[in-house]
N, C-alpha and C positions, 0 to 999 in steps of 0.2 A: 781861730777860724780856719777851715779847710779851704785852700786856694788852688787845688788841683785843676788842671785844664778840663773844661767840660763844654758840651755843646748846648748852647742856649735854645730855648723853645723858639720855633718859627714865629715870625712877627705877627702872622695872622691867626695864631693859636688863641682861642678865647680864654679869658681869665676866669677863675672860679667864681668870682663875684658877679660876673655877667651871665652865668648859666642859670637856666631855670632849675630849681631844685624842689624835691618833694620833702615835706617834713618826715623825719624818721620816727619820732615818738608819737605814734597815733594809736587809736583804739585797735586798729588791725595789728599793729606791731605788738601791742600788749597781749592780744589774744593768740597770735600765731606769727612770731618773728620769722620762722623759717619760710613762710609763704612770701613775706616781704623781701627777704634776701634773694629768693629765687626770682621774683619779679624784677628786682633791680639788676640781677645778672642778665636776664633776658633782654632788658632794655639797654643797659650800658656796657655789659661785659664785666671784666674782673674788678673794675674800679668805678664807683658811682658817686656823683655829686648829690649830697643830701643836706637837709637843713636840721640843725640841732638847736631848738629853741630860738630860731631866727638867725642863726649864724651858719653860713655855708662851709662844709668840710667835705673832704674826700673819704668815702667809706671803702676800704679794701676788702674784697669779698672772696677771692680765690686763694687757695692754700699757697701756691707758689709765690704769688705777689705778697701775701702776708708775711711769709718767711723772709723774703727779700727785705721788707721794711724792718722787720725785727732784728735782722742780722747785720745790716749795713749801717753802722753808727756814723760813719763819716758823711753819709748822704741824709740820713733820717735822724734828726736831733730831738732830744727830749727837753732841752732848755727852752723855756717859754719865751725867752728873749729873741728867739728866731722867728716867732710868729708875727708875720707882717701885719695882719689885721690888728693885732694888739698894739704893735709899735706905732702904727699910723692912726690910732684912735678910732678904728672902725667898729669896734665891738660896742654893743649897747652898754651903757654905764652900769646897768643893773643886771647884766647877764649872769644868771645864777650859777653857772658852772665855773666862772672865773675864780671864785673864792678858793676852791680846791687847788686849781692850777697855780695860784699865786703863792702857795705854801712851798717855799724852796727847801726841798729835802731830796734824799737820794734818788727818788724816781725821776726827778726833773733836773738831773745833772748829767754831764757828758764827760767822756774821756778820763783824764787823770783825776779830776775832782771827784768824779763818780767812782773810780776804782779805789781811791783812798778811803772813801766812806764805806764801800763794800768790805774792804779789809777790816775796818773797825767793827762792822756788824759781824763778820765771820768770826773774829776773835772773841767777841762778846757772846756769841751763840755756841761756840765750840764746847764749853763745859756741859751744856744741855744736850748736845748732839750725842755724846758718848754715854751709852747706857751704863757703863761701868764706873763713871764718875759719880760722886755724891749728888751733884746737881742733876745730872741726867737721870739717875735712879729715882731720886725724889720726885722729879717732874712726872715721870712715867707713872709712878705709884699714885701721885696726886690726881692725874687725869682720870685714872680708873676709880679712885676713891670718890672724887666729885660726882662722877656718873652714877655710882652706886648710891650716894647720898640723895641725888635727885630722884632716882627710882624709889628710894626709901620714903621720900616725901609722898609720892604717888600711892605707895602701899599704905602709908599711915592715913591718907585722906580717903581712899576709896576701897581699900581691901584688895582682894584678889583680882577684881575686874573693874573696868570703868572706862571713861572717855578722857582723852587728853589731847592737847595741842603740843606735839613734839618740838615745835619751834619755841613757844613762850614758856613751856614747862620743863623743857629738857635742854635743847641745843643752846639757846641764847644764855640762860643762866650758867650753863657749863662753860661756855667761852668766856663769860665775865669772870668766873672763878679762876680759870686758867690764866687769864690776863693779869688779874690781881696778884696771883702767885708769882708768875714769871717776871712781871715788872717790879715787884717789890712794893706794892701800894700799901700805905699805912692803914688805909680803911678800904672797905669794899667799893669797887667801881659802881656807880649808880647806873640803873637801867636807862636813864635819860641820856647817858653818854652814847650808848648804842644808837639811839634815835638820832642824835646829832650827827653821828657818822653817816647814817642813812641820808639825812637831809643834805649833807655835803655831797655825797656821791650821786644822789638822784637829782640834784639841782632844784630843790624845792624853793619856795619863796623865802624861806628862812635859812638858806644855805650859808649866807655870809655870817650872820650872828652865830649859827650853829658851829661853823668852823672856828670862829674866834673863841667860843666857849670851850671847845675840845682842846684847842691849842693852849689855852690858859691853864686847863686842868693838868695837862702833861708837862707844861713848864713848871708848875708848882711841884709836881712829882720829881722832876729833874733836880730842882733846888733842894728838896727834902733828902734825896738820896746822895747828893753831893755832901751834905752835912752829916748824914748817917748812912754810910755805905753798908751793903749787905751782900748776900749770895744770890743776886738777882741780875736780870738782864740789864736794867738801868745802871746799876753799879758797875757792871763789867764793861758797858759802853764808856763810862767815865774812866775806868782803868785803862782801856785801850786808847782813849784819846782824852787825856786830862785837860787839854786846852779848849775843848768844845764848850760853847756857852750854854747856859741853861735854856735859852731860847731855841738854839739849834737842836739841842738834845730833845727838847719838847717836840720839835717838828718830826724828828726821827721816830720818837715814840708814837706820835700821832699816826704816821704812815704804818708802823707795825701793828697798831691797834686796829686800823682799817682792815688790814689783811687777816689778822687773827680773829676778829669778831665777825666781820661781815663776809669776807671771802671764804675763810675756813668754815665758819658757821653755816653758810649756805651750801658748802660742799658736803657737810654732814647731812643736811636736809635733802639735798638732791640725791645723795646716795640712798638714803632711806626711801625716798619716793620711788626711785627706779626699781628698787627691790619690791616695794609694796604694790606698785602698779603692774608688775609682772614682766619687766624687761628680761627676756630669756637669757641673753648673754651675761648680764649682770648677775642674775640668780645662779647661773651655772658656776661662775667664779666664786660666789659666796658659799654655795653648797660644797665646793671643793676646798674650802678653807683658805682660798687665795684672796685675802682682804686687800692686799696691795693691787692686784690685778682688777679686783672689783672697783676700786677707786679710779684706776686708769680708765676703765670702760665708762664709768660715769663722767669722768672729766672729758672724755671724747663726746659722749652723747648729750651732756647737759651741764656744762661748766658754768659756774656763776659769773665769771668775767666774760660776758658775751662780746663786748667791744672794748678793746684796750684803750688806754689813755693815748692822747694825741702824740704823734711825731710830727716834726716840722721839716720841710724840705730845705736842705742847706743850699741848694742850687736847683736850677731847672732840670727836670728829669722826666723821661718817658717811663710810665709804669702801666702795664697792661696795654690798653690802646688809647691812653690819654696822656697829654703833657701836663705835668704838675709844676707850677711855678715856685721859685725860691720863696720860702716863707709861708707857703700853703700848709694848712693843717690836714693831716690824714689820720684816720682811726682804723687800725687793723682789726677786722672782725674775726675773732676766734670762732664764734658760733657759726658764721658762714663758711669759714675755711674748713671746719671740722666736717661739714657736709661732704666735702671731697673725700676725706679719709673714710667716712662711713660708707661711701659708695665703693671705695677701693676694698675695704674690709669685707664687704658683702660678696666680693668676687670669689669664686671657688679656686682661683689661681693664686690668691694671696692669703696668707695666714692672718687671722684676726689680731694676733698679738703685734704684728707689724704696725698696723694702724693705731692701736691703742698706745704703743710706746712713742708714736710720733705726734701725740696730741700736744697742743700749744698752751695747755692750762697753766704751765709754769713759765710761759714765755719762751724766748729763744734769743741767742746772741748775747751781747754784752750786758743787757739789762734783764736777762732771765733771772728768776728767783734764785738766790744763793742756795747752794747745796744744803747747808745747815738749816735754813728756813724751810726748804722743801721737806726735809726729813722730819722736822718738827710738825709741820702742817699735816703730813701723812700720818704721823703718830697719833695726833689728836683725832683725825677723821676715822682712822681704823679702830682706835680704842672706843670712840663714841658710838660708832655703828655696831661694832662687835658686842658692846655691852648691852645694847638694845636687844639683839637677838639671843644673847645669853640669858637675859633677865625676863624677857617676855615670852610666855609659852605661845601666845597668839597675838597678832597685831594686824589690823586691817584698816584701810581708809574708810572714813565715814562720808566722804564726798567722792564722786567720780573724779578720776585724776585730771580730766579735761575741764573740770569746773573749779579747780583750786585757784585762789587769787594769787597773782604774781606782782612783784615790783619789777617793772621793766623800765629801767633808767638808761641813760646813755652809756653806762659802763656795766653795771651789775643787773643780772636777772635772777631774782631770788624769791622763794616762797614767802608769803606773808604769814601763812599758817600751814600746819601739817596735822589736820585733825584725824585721830585714830580711835578705834575701839580696841581695848587690849585685855589680855589675861596674863597675870604674872606667874612666874614659876615659884615653886616652894622656896627656892633659894632667895628669890627677890623678896618674898614676904618676910623672910627673916631679917631683912635690912631695916624694916621699920622700927625694930627694937633699938638698933644703933643710931637711928635718925634723931632720937630725942636730944642728943648732945653732939652736934656736928661742928667741932672747932675748926675744921679745915675749910669751911665754906668760903671764906674770903682770904685764906692764907694768913690771917691774923687771928683776932679773937672774935668769935661769933657764937650764936646759939640758935635754938629752934625758931625763936621769934624773928631773927634776921633772915633765916632761910625762907620762912613763909612770907615775910615781908617782901623779899626780892621777887618771889614768884607772883605774889599778889600784884605788885606794881607792874610787872611785865604783862600780866593778864589785862590789867586796866588799859595799858597802852595799846594792846592789840585788840581790844574789845570792838573797835569800830569795824574790823574786817572779819569778825568771827560769825558771820551769818550762817546759820544752819549747823553750827558746831555745838553738840550737846555739852553742857557744863560737866567738868570733871568732878 
């Protein structure tokens, strides 16, 4: 524990639990979160008290304050044991977000414990980071191959032109395939796993059981790879830390699966959306062949991690114009902070690349996403997006962009569907011939029936929110 001298909050400072708060997750927030952030700023300033499913927390809204929280680990802890409301039994016993926070993995560790696990992750990811290594070369080839296989399925089903949901029919199966390959899964990951990750992140009524199911699946994978190691991320984690238990390894795989499937997948969809809806700066970067800058611009304008996971005040501190008590929970809002950067970037006195490179999509400070993981995520996003515009001669939204349905949870804001009308290139049409035998779909043994089965299951899961989307 940090015991540096500090100034306590004045005795007459109101505590968070005594303040009136407005619920954050409302219909207004779902439709237009930017308007909610602006209203909170006008009312409270850089830091606002809000309610998350009945629990009061501080929402940090301005870039300078968000950066302070992310960088100062001695003041702002990730370890849930610092949370006073939890320690004192003040949380509702069935509070749906607690299940995810109780999973003790890298994200919720501090200082040397956290640094040690990061070193393990970096060592395990290093072979995949280097494009010249066999693992790195194969992973890059596999991402492109999987994308082509999914386009081949569309070509086989609909011919040159048709309708598709680029979420259920392209992005989500692509990320499942990549995860299966990277993690060394002996069988394909089921689409229901993605839904369990959603349930945990969004705090739905089934969040607790969903978290338990996902953890159990990854713990089984850890035990399998301990007995049968291979050239995969799971085995390399075991090689870097042979003493790690199957249960802890399962927790780390769980965290990585969240980022790989939900965060990276939504970044693919958000990038496609910004291009299709006509975001001029994003389109200019794409037209110039600058896929990395295209992703940076989308990360600034529409990053899927809208509000980051909680930090907990190690001691009383003044942030913005409020006093935050030791043990209070704060949520740094990337989406709100990025509005400051967008305003700076629109100034004729500041180059736009300055603001895009300052985006907080990867975090900042000791807990920022490790370099190897950032490069892997960027590789997947740029390959997935690039393949769409290589293989589709034309693609356009079939719904106005402001009518698309979103998941607006306490952490992630992501599209439920991305419905498009498309026309394929001649090169893409040729892929349907190779699609009849896609052994790489799951990184193990598979065939056309499993490929179609995975897509069919994803369509069924998403059917409840596909109103107005023509069938492919």
